[in-house]
N, C-alpha and C positions, 0 to 999 in steps of 0.2 A: 497497409494491408495489401496482400497480393490478390489476384483474381484468377479463379479456375478457368482454364480455357475450354473445359468440357461443359460445365453446368452454370458458370458465371458467378458462383458463390465466392464470398470473400474468404481469404486464407490468411491466417495469422503468420507473422514472420517466424521462422524456425520450423513450421509444420512440413512434413514430408508428404502428407496426403490431404486432399480436400475433405473437410469434415462433413460435407453433404453427400458427395457421391463416391468418395474414396479414391478418386483418380490421383495417381502420383503426381507430385509437384515437379514441373520441368521448367526449362528456360522459357517456355511459352507462357508460363504464368508470371514471368519477370521475377523469379525467385532469387533470393539472396542466400548467402551461406547459412545453412541450418545451424542451430545451436548444438554444440557438442559438450556433453556432460557425461563424465565417466560414472557418476553416481546416480544417473537417471534410472528410476525403477522401471521394470518392464511389466506390461499388463497383458494377461491372456483372458480372452473371452471364448468360451465353449458353449455350444447349444446343439440340440438335436432336432429331429423332424418335428414339424408343427403344422397344423391346419390353419394357423393364423394367417391373415392377409399380410402381415409384416414379414413372413418367411421369405418371400421372393425378394423384398426390398433388402433384407439382411444379407441374403446370398449374393445379390448384385453388388453390394458394398464390399463383401469379403473377397470376391473374385478379383477385385482390382488390387488387392494387397498381396505382396510377394510371400508373406508368412501364412497365407491361407492353406490350411491342411484339412483333408477330409479322410476320416477313418471309419471302419465298420461298414455294415450293409444293412439295407432295409430300415426297420424301425430302430436298429441299433446304430445307425449312422450318426457320427459326430462331426461337427464343423468347428474349426478352431482358428483363431487369428491371434497374433502376438504383435504388440506395438509398444514403443516407448511411451511413457506417460506424457511426454510433451505433445503427443497427438490426442490430447484430452477431449477436444471437441468432437473428433471423430469417434472416440471410444464412447462418449456419452450418447451420441446419436445412435450408435449400434446397440448399445445396452438398453436404450429406451425402446428399441424394437424387440429385443429378445429377453430382457431382464426379468420379466414376469413369468416366463416359462419355467416349469419344473425342471426341465433338462438343461437349463442355462446355469453357468457358473462363471464367476470372474475371480481371477487371482491377481494380486498386485504384489510384486517381488515374492511370488510363491505363496502368499497368504490369502486366504478367502477374504473377499472384499465386497462392498456394495456401492451403489451409486453415490452414497454419501462421501465415500473416500475419494471420489472424483471431483467433488464440489467443495470439500472441506480440507482440513489437514495440509494447508499450504497450496493444494492444487487449484482451488478456486481463486486464491490470490494470484497464482501464476497466470491463470486466464485473463484476469484483469490487467496484469503486467503486460501481456502480449498486445493488449489493445490500447495501452497507455501511449501518450504522445512521445514520451521519453522513457522507455522501459527500464533502463538502468537507474535513472533518477527515481522512478517509481519505488524501487526496492529500498533506496536510501531515504525515502521520504521526500515529498514534494513541498511540504510546509515545515516551519521550524518545530512544530510540536511532534512531527513524525521523524525529524532528523536523527539519523543513527550512523554509526561508523561500521556496523556489522554487515551491512548489505541486505538487511531484512527488517522491515518496519514491523512485521508481525511478531517479532521476538519480544515486543513491548519493553524495550530497553533503550528509549531515546536518549540523546545527549542534549538535554534542554539548555538553552541559553541562560535559564534561571537556576540551573543546578537541580539538586534533588535526585530521587530515584537511585539508581545504582552508583551515581557519582558520590553519594554519601557513604558508600561502603569503604570505610577507611578511618583514619584519624590523623590529627595534627601532632607533631612533636613539639618540643619546647621552642624550636627556632622558627616555627610557623610553616614548616614544610608539611605537605599532605602526603600520606602513605596509603595507597590503595590496598584494600583486602581483595586480592585477585582471586583467591580461593572461593570467596563468596560470589564474586562476579561470574567465575567460571561455572559454579553450581547453578546459578539462575539461567545462564545461557544454555547449559546442557538440557535443562528441563524444557525450555522454550523450543529448542531445536527438535527434540523428540516429538513435540506437538505438531511441528510443521515440516517434519523430515521428508515428506513425499514431494515437496516442491522441487522441481528439477534444476532450479537455478540457486537454491540455497546450498552454499558450499560450507560444510562444517569445518573443513580445514582452514579456510580463509577466515572464518569467524574467530577461531582460536589463535590464528596468527596475528590477527588484529589485536587481540587481548595481549599477546606477547609484545607487540609493538608499542602498546600503551605504556607509558613510563610507570615504574614501580612507585616513584615519588615525584611530587610536583611542588616547586616553589613559585607561587604566583607573583612574588616580588621580582623574579628574574625571567620567568617564562612568559613571553608575550601572548601565548595561546590560551592562557588561563588567568582567572581573577578570583578574588575571595568572594564567597557568598556570606553576606553579613546579616545580622539581626540587631535591631535597636533595643538594647536591654539596659536595665538599671544595674550599675556596678558602683558599690560603695557610695550610694546616694545620688549618683549621677548617671544619666542615660548616655550610653556610648554604643558605637557600632562595633559589635563583637563578631569575629570571624567564626562561622559555624560549619563551613564547608568550602567547597570550590565550585566554580562555574566556568564553562568554556567561553572563549571568544569564538562564537559559532562560525564566523567567516574563515577562521584560520584552522579549524579543527579537522578538515578533510584530509590533512596530511597523514593522519593515522590509517587511512583506508588502504587496504591491500589491493594491488593491481593498478592498472593504468588509468582507470576512470576516476575522476575527481568530482564528486557531487557538490552541488551548491543548493543553498536553501533560502527561501523567501522569508524574511523576518517579519513578524507581526509589528505593526506600527507602535512606536513608543507611546505610552499613555500620555505623556506631556504633549506629543504631537497631536494626539486625538483630542485632548482638551482644547488645544489651540484652534484646531479645525472646528470643533463644536462651538467655541466662543465666537469665531468668525461667522459661522452660520447663524448664530443667534443675533449678532449685530446686523447682519443682512436682513434677517426677518424683521427686526425692529424698525429698520429704515423703510421696509416695505409696508409695515403695519401702520405706522404713524399717519401717513396721508389718508388712509382709509378711515381712521378714527375721526380725523378733522372733517372729512367730507360728510360723514354721518351727522355730525353736530351741526354743520351748515344747513343740511337738508331739514333737520329737526327745527331749526330756527325759522327757516323759510315757511315750513308747514304751519308753525304756530302763528306767524305773521298773517298768513292767508286766513287762518281760522278766525283770528281776531278781527280781520277786515270784514269778513262776512257777518260775524256776530254784531259788529258795530252798525252795519247797514240794517240789520233786522231790529 
């Protein structure tokens, strides 16, 4: 995180202005190259004269912005700023100051909006991304249950090492080859993208290029990146492992990702490993517990001997 040289507040990577005072980010803030996104939505906030104590604070922030415009006169004066949605922290701070006034209005991509639109619909997730230790990995999922090849974990279409979900959209042919139903996958992706379309780093084009890169059909017998997902079922009186779908070898699946970044995922420990660890812990507990039981018995015996000794004397 960068540091504002004017007020000392933290600045997220990619921001062009300090979210607290509105001061433009410069080399003095140790700034890195800002994020460039052609599909980034633009946000306009307009407000009028107010007797609120927040008015001067709002004006002070706006004056630092190159997009600041004043129009009208007297009570009809309007103050307007325009920023890309990547400056979400600054936009929220300004809207918190003026949003409750009757004269205020916010537009996102030309459409009336509220503060909720700056905290949900992908923008809230974007804010978390900017604070993440590895922002790019954040979008692809930091754990195996979030792992995805689309570049957005909020699409809720993970590529689980156990299979299932959208990986079941398809069917086997007689040779054991799996054929994806890409139309259904595309349908679900489009719905999810619409819900999170305001995220400035969600690239719709890359998502569908990834879908195109995904093979139409997969033969787990020959493709080292895939395996069969099986179910233990009764067939002709005998139980057998039956292929019911496919599952990825998660360490090899990032080759489908569009772009130069290659995500990696931390796999959950195998259940057998967990059982082994648990068993080892139980053994350790037993070794520790046994001496305690013996010592208790010894003290009970000593206590009884002392009791009998005094009873005999009496």
